[in-house]
C-alpha positions in Angstrom: -14.5 -5.9 -30.2 -16.0 -6.3 -33.7 -14.8 -9.3 -35.7 -14.4 -7.0 -38.8 -12.0 -4.8 -36.9 -10.0 -7.8 -35.6 -9.6 -9.1 -39.2 -8.0 -5.8 -40.2 -5.9 -5.6 -37.1 -4.5 -9.1 -37.8 -3.2 -7.9 -41.2 -1.5 -5.0 -39.3 0.0 -7.4 -36.8 1.4 -9.7 -39.5 4.2 -7.1 -40.2 5.9 -7.7 -36.9 8.6 -10.4 -36.5 9.4 -10.4 -32.8 7.8 -9.8 -29.4 10.6 -7.8 -27.6 8.8 -7.5 -24.3 5.4 -8.3 -22.8 3.9 -7.7 -19.4 0.8 -6.5 -17.6 0.5 -2.8 -16.8 -2.8 -3.1 -15.0 -5.1 -5.9 -13.8 -6.5 -6.4 -17.3 -4.2 -4.5 -19.7 -1.2 -6.2 -21.3 1.6 -4.3 -23.0 3.3 -5.9 -26.0 6.4 -4.3 -27.5 6.9 -5.6 -31.1 10.2 -5.3 -32.9 11.8 -3.3 -30.1 9.9 0.0 -30.3 6.3 -0.6 -31.6 3.9 -0.9 -28.6 0.3 -2.2 -28.6 -1.9 -2.6 -25.6 -4.5 -5.4 -25.2 -7.3 -4.5 -22.8 -8.8 -7.8 -21.7 -11.6 -6.4 -19.5 -14.7 -8.6 -19.7 -17.4 -7.4 -22.0 -15.3 -4.2 -22.7 -12.2 -5.5 -24.4 -10.2 -3.6 -26.9 -6.8 -3.1 -28.6 -5.2 0.3 -28.5 -2.1 2.4 -28.9 -1.0 5.4 -26.9 2.1 7.4 -26.2 2.4 6.2 -22.7 0.4 4.0 -20.3 1.9 4.0 -16.8 2.4 0.7 -15.1 0.3 0.5 -12.0 2.4 -2.2 -10.3 4.8 -5.1 -11.1 2.8 -8.3 -11.4 4.4 -11.6 -10.3 1.5 -14.1 -10.5 2.1 -17.5 -12.2 0.4 -16.1 -15.3 2.9 -13.2 -15.5 5.9 -15.4 -14.8 5.0 -17.8 -17.7 4.1 -14.9 -19.9 7.5 -13.4 -19.5 9.3 -16.7 -19.7 7.6 -17.9 -22.9 7.2 -14.6 -24.9 9.9 -12.1 -23.9 12.3 -11.8 -26.9 10.4 -14.5 -28.8 10.1 -14.8 -32.6 6.7 -14.6 -34.2 6.1 -17.5 -36.5 2.5 -16.7 -37.3 -0.5 -14.6 -36.2 -4.1 -15.5 -37.1 -7.7 -15.3 -36.1 -8.4 -18.8 -34.8 -11.1 -20.4 -36.8 -12.1 -17.0 -38.1 -13.4 -16.0 -34.7 -12.6 -13.2 -32.2 -9.4 -14.9 -31.0 -6.0 -13.6 -32.0 -3.4 -16.4 -31.8 0.3 -15.8 -31.9 2.5 -18.7 -32.6 6.0 -18.0 -31.3 9.4 -19.6 -30.8 12.2 -19.2 -28.4 15.6 -20.5 -29.6 17.9 -22.1 -27.1 21.1 -24.2 -27.3 19.0 -27.4 -27.1 15.8 -26.9 -29.2 13.2 -24.4 -30.4 10.4 -24.0 -27.9 7.0 -23.4 -29.6 4.3 -21.5 -27.6 0.9 -20.1 -28.4 -0.6 -16.9 -27.0 -4.3 -16.4 -27.4 -6.1 -13.1 -26.9 -9.8 -14.1 -26.7 -12.2 -11.2 -27.3 -15.3 -13.3 -26.5 -17.4 -11.0 -24.3 -18.2 -12.6 -21.0 -15.3 -15.1 -21.5 -12.7 -12.6 -22.6 -9.3 -14.1 -21.7 -5.6 -14.5 -22.3 -4.4 -18.1 -22.6 -0.9 -19.4 -22.8 -0.5 -22.8 -24.5 2.3 -25.2 -25.4 2.7 -26.7 -28.9 0.2 -29.5 -28.0 -2.5 -27.0 -27.2 -2.3 -27.7 -23.4 -3.0 -24.7 -21.1 0.2 -23.5 -19.3 -1.5 -20.5 -17.7 -4.4 -18.1 -18.2 -5.4 -14.6 -17.1 -8.7 -16.2 -15.9 -9.2 -19.8 -15.1 -12.6 -21.2 -16.1 -14.2 -24.3 -14.6 -16.8 -26.6 -16.1 -19.5 -25.1 -13.8 -19.0 -21.7 -15.5 -18.6 -22.7 -19.1 -18.6 -25.8 -21.3 -15.0 -24.9 -22.2 -12.7 -25.5 -19.3 -9.6 -23.3 -19.0 -7.3 -25.0 -16.5 -3.6 -25.5 -16.3 -2.5 -28.9 -17.6 -5.8 -29.4 -19.6 -6.1 -29.4 -23.4 -8.0 -26.4 -24.6 -11.1 -27.0 -26.7 -11.9 -24.7 -29.7 -14.7 -22.2 -29.5 -17.6 -23.2 -31.7 -18.1 -21.0 -34.8 -20.5 -18.1 -34.5 -24.0 -18.9 -35.9 -24.2 -15.7 -38.0 -22.3 -13.8 -40.6 -20.8 -10.6 -39.1 -21.1 -7.2 -40.8 -18.0 -5.6 -42.3 -16.7 -2.3 -40.9 -13.8 -1.2 -43.0 -11.0 0.9 -41.5 -9.1 3.6 -43.4 -6.1 3.4 -41.1 -5.7 0.7 -38.5 -3.0 2.5 -36.6 -5.2 5.7 -36.4 -8.1 3.5 -35.3 -5.9 2.0 -32.4 -5.0 5.5 -31.2 -8.6 6.7 -31.5 -9.8 3.6 -29.5 -7.6 4.6 -26.6 -8.6 8.2 -26.7 -12.3 7.5 -26.8 -12.1 5.0 -24.0 -10.0 7.3 -21.9 -12.2 10.3 -22.4 -15.3 8.4 -21.4 -13.7 6.8 -18.4 -11.9 9.9 -17.4 -15.0 12.1 -17.3 -16.9 9.4 -15.4 -14.1 9.0 -12.8 -13.7 12.8 -12.4 -17.3 13.3 -11.6 -17.3 10.4 -9.2 -14.1 11.4 -7.4 -14.9 15.1 -7.2 -18.3 14.3 -5.8 -16.5 12.2 -3.1 -14.0 14.9 -2.3 -16.7 17.6 -2.3 -18.7 15.7 0.3 -15.5 15.5 2.4 -14.9 19.2 1.9 -18.4 20.2 3.0 -18.0 18.1 6.1 -14.7 19.7 7.0 -16.1 23.2 6.3 -19.1 22.4 8.5 -16.8 21.4 11.4 -14.7 24.5 10.9 -17.9 26.7 11.0 -18.9 25.1 14.2 -15.6 25.8 16.0 -16.1 27.7 19.2 -14.9 31.3 19.5 -11.8 31.8 21.7 -13.4 34.9 23.3 -16.6 33.0 24.1 -14.6 30.1 25.6 -12.6 32.4 27.7 -15.8 34.2 28.9 -17.4 30.8 29.6 -14.3 29.8 31.7 -14.5 33.0 33.6 -18.2 32.6 34.3 -17.9 29.0 35.6 -15.0 30.0 37.8 -17.1 32.8 39.2 -20.0 30.4 39.8 -17.7 28.0 41.6 -16.4 30.7 44.0 -19.9 32.0 44.5 -21.2 28.6 45.6 -18.3 28.3 48.1 -19.2 31.7 49.5 -22.8 30.5 50.0 -22.4 27.0 51.3 -24.8 27.6 54.2 -27.6 28.9 51.8 -27.6 25.9 49.5 -29.8 22.9 50.2 -28.8 19.4 49.0 -30.2 17.9 45.8 -31.5 21.2 44.3 -31.3 21.5 40.5 -31.8 25.2 40.6 -29.9 27.7 42.8 -30.5 31.4 43.1 -27.6 33.3 44.9 -26.8 36.9 45.7 -23.8 38.0 43.7 -21.0 40.1 45.2 -22.7 43.3 43.8 -26.1 42.4 45.2 -27.6 41.1 41.9 -29.3 37.8 41.7 -27.6 34.9 40.0 -29.7 31.9 38.8 -27.8 28.6 38.3 -29.5 25.6 36.6 -27.6 22.4 37.3 -27.4 19.3 35.0 -28.2 17.0 37.9 -28.9 17.2 41.6 -25.8 17.2 43.9 -25.8 16.1 47.6 -23.4 18.9 48.8 -22.5 22.4 47.7 -18.8 21.4 47.5 -19.6 19.0 44.7 -21.5 21.8 42.8 -18.4 24.0 43.2 -16.1 21.3 41.9 -18.3 20.8 38.9 -18.2 24.5 38.0 -14.4 24.6 38.5 -14.0 21.5 36.2 -16.1 23.2 33.5 -14.0 26.3 33.8 -10.8 24.3 33.5 -12.1 22.5 30.4 -13.2 25.7 28.7 -9.8 27.3 29.4 -8.0 24.3 28.0 -10.2 24.3 24.9 -9.6 28.0 24.4 -5.8 27.5 24.7 -5.7 24.7 22.1 -8.4 26.1 19.8 -5.7 27.3 17.3 -4.4 23.8 16.9 -7.8 22.4 16.0 -8.5 25.4 13.8 -5.2 25.0 11.9 -5.7 21.3 11.5 -9.1 21.8 9.9 -7.9 24.7 7.8 -5.0 22.6 6.4 -7.3 19.7 5.7 -9.7 22.0 3.8 -6.9 23.5 1.8 -5.5 20.0 1.0 -8.9 18.7 -0.1 -9.3 21.8 -2.4 -5.9 21.0 -3.9 -6.9 17.4 -4.3 -10.1 18.4 -6.2 -8.1 20.7 -8.5 -5.6 17.9 -9.2 -8.4 15.5 -10.1 -10.1 18.2 -12.3 -6.8 18.8 -14.2 -6.0 15.1 -14.7 -5.3 14.4 -18.3 -5.7 10.6 -18.2 -7.2 7.7 -16.2 -3.8 6.6 -14.9 -3.5 9.9 -13.0 -6.8 9.3 -11.3 -5.8 5.7 -10.4 -2.6 7.0 -9.0 -4.5 9.6 -6.8 -6.9 7.0 -5.5 -5.0 3.8 -4.9 -6.8 0.6 -3.9 -7.4 0.2 -0.2 -5.0 -2.0 1.7 -6.7 -5.3 2.8 -5.1 -5.5 6.2 -7.1 -3.9 9.0 -4.0 -3.7 11.2 -2.6 -0.7 9.3 -3.2 2.5 11.2 -4.1 5.4 8.8 -2.5 8.7 9.5 -4.9 11.4 8.4 -2.1 14.0 8.1 -0.3 11.9 5.4 -1.6 11.1 1.8 -0.3 7.8 0.4 0.1 7.0 -3.3 1.6 4.1 -5.2 3.6 4.7 -8.4 4.5 1.5 -10.3 4.8 -0.3 -7.0 6.8 2.4 -5.1 5.1 3.8 -2.0 5.0 7.6 -2.0 4.0 9.6 1.1 3.0 13.3 1.1 2.4 15.6 4.0 -1.0 17.3 4.1 0.1 19.9 6.6 3.0 20.7 8.9 2.3 17.7 11.1 2.2 15.4 8.1 5.4 16.9 6.7 7.1 16.2 10.1 5.8 12.6 10.1 7.0 11.7 6.5 10.4 13.0 7.4 10.5 11.0 10.7 9.2 7.8 9.0 11.7 7.9 6.0 14.8 5.7 5.8 18.2 7.0 4.8 18.0 5.9 1.2 14.4 7.0 0.6 14.1 10.0 -1.7 12.9 13.3 -0.3 11.3 16.0 -2.6 10.4 19.6 -2.0 9.7 22.6 -4.2 12.8 24.8 -4.6 13.1 27.9 -2.5 9.4 28.1 -1.5 7.1 26.5 1.0 5.6 23.2 -0.2 4.5 19.8 1.0 7.2 17.3 1.7 7.2 14.1 -0.4 9.0 10.8 0.4 9.5 8.0 -2.1 10.2 4.7 -0.2 12.8 3.0 -2.3 13.5 -0.2 -0.3 17.2 0.4 -1.3 16.3 0.0 -5.0 17.7 2.2 -7.8 14.9 4.6 -8.6 13.7 5.1 -12.2 13.6 8.7 -13.3 9.9 8.6 -14.3 9.0 7.7 -10.7 10.8 10.8 -9.5 9.1 12.9 -12.2 5.6 11.7 -11.1 6.3 12.3 -7.4 7.6 15.8 -8.2 4.4 16.5 -10.1 2.4 15.4 -7.0 4.6 17.8 -4.9 3.6 20.7 -7.1 -0.1 19.6 -7.5 -0.6 19.5 -3.7 1.1 22.9 -3.1 -0.3 25.3 -5.7 -3.1 25.5 -8.3 -1.2 28.2 -10.4 -0.1 26.9 -13.7 3.6 27.6 -14.4 7.0 26.1 -14.6 8.4 24.9 -11.2 11.6 23.4 -9.9 11.5 20.6 -7.4 14.7 19.5 -5.5 15.2 15.9 -4.6 17.9 14.0 -2.5 18.2 10.9 -0.3 16.6 11.4 3.1 20.1 11.1 4.7 21.1 14.4 3.2 18.2 16.2 4.9 18.7 17.7 8.3 15.6 18.8 10.3 16.0 22.2 12.0 12.7 22.6 13.8 9.2 21.4 12.9 9.2 20.8 9.2 12.0 23.3 8.4 15.0 21.5 7.0 18.5 22.0 5.5 19.8 19.8 2.7 22.7 19.4 0.3 24.0 17.2 -2.6 20.6 17.5 -4.2 19.3 17.4 -7.8 16.6 19.4 -9.4 13.8 18.5 -11.8 11.5 20.8 -13.7 7.7 20.4 -13.5 5.6 22.3 -16.1 1.9 22.5 -15.2 0.9 24.8 -18.1 -1.4 23.6 -20.8 0.5 22.3 -23.8 
């Protein structure tokens, strides 16, 4: 961030008297609620830091690292005693106090917009580090940031910065968010759609290569006929021949080329019967493979449409959660998994996936389905917690997005899993449900 902008933002921040709430909403973004209802976000990404305002920034998960615990303990419901640019540099420093029955506890919160060393540091009244977003050792920088150590000041900049006056600081903060989001959103969309398109082409290629049921049945019939013909001509077949010419029942010649040489005619016959059985089985189950690929293709197209229609980066991050580190987790390719503010949400890609999410759900998990029409089944795993309404609303939107691309107003029913009775397959009956409206039209 430009020092000139920070100077003007400081004047804007001086009007606030209290930090009502403060917590991380993503790995590098901290939400600060001032005076109960004025929210400002501090994006502390290295070399790309910013301060912005927006109507809503979804919380990716609940953070409980030592930094987050101290941040909450020291600054939630704290009074702001002062806010300044430390030594006139790119460091916003809040001086706060928490009043208790015993004494007033002074704390400092520093947002350091210093490029490579961008950081958030929590200090006590003696300037000793209590915690930091990033710990820095002496091998990385002359200025150590370590719990229990006194923090040194950043040396003054060896130049006089240019001035960039702002007409309206609040408008600038909203514009900063919009500009960052537009750039990042367009980049993410291109990246994720390219990834999904690659997957789609692979699935379509597999679908195009599927055997024809008629051809498989004809092949099964041919191999069965060859097996019977070999048995009928055992005396005419010499061992270890790789080519056999036999008279068919109608007098025509049948030429058979074998994959390898067999010592006896009976082994040749068994080989043909085995091939016939395999072709019959493949023909019988072809519709299962065909339906599986078709549902995966349709799901991928819905996924691409959902990405294309995403209005913010948070939606893309929701659709593409970070991979789980554990290699022991078995991935079910008929289920799509998302994380909404720490809640695990599972969505069936097809009938098999819908059945699986129903079977895996616990009694108090929340089940969602579009009202009175076929749709994917969605389960929110609650872990017996009270579910916030915004989580249900986001999951309901996923239910619609992965069912239809038509923009309209839709109703989605939701109820605890215990209220859902499976009839057969993914067909269910349910009662004691509530309904939420999802509007996918352009506003």
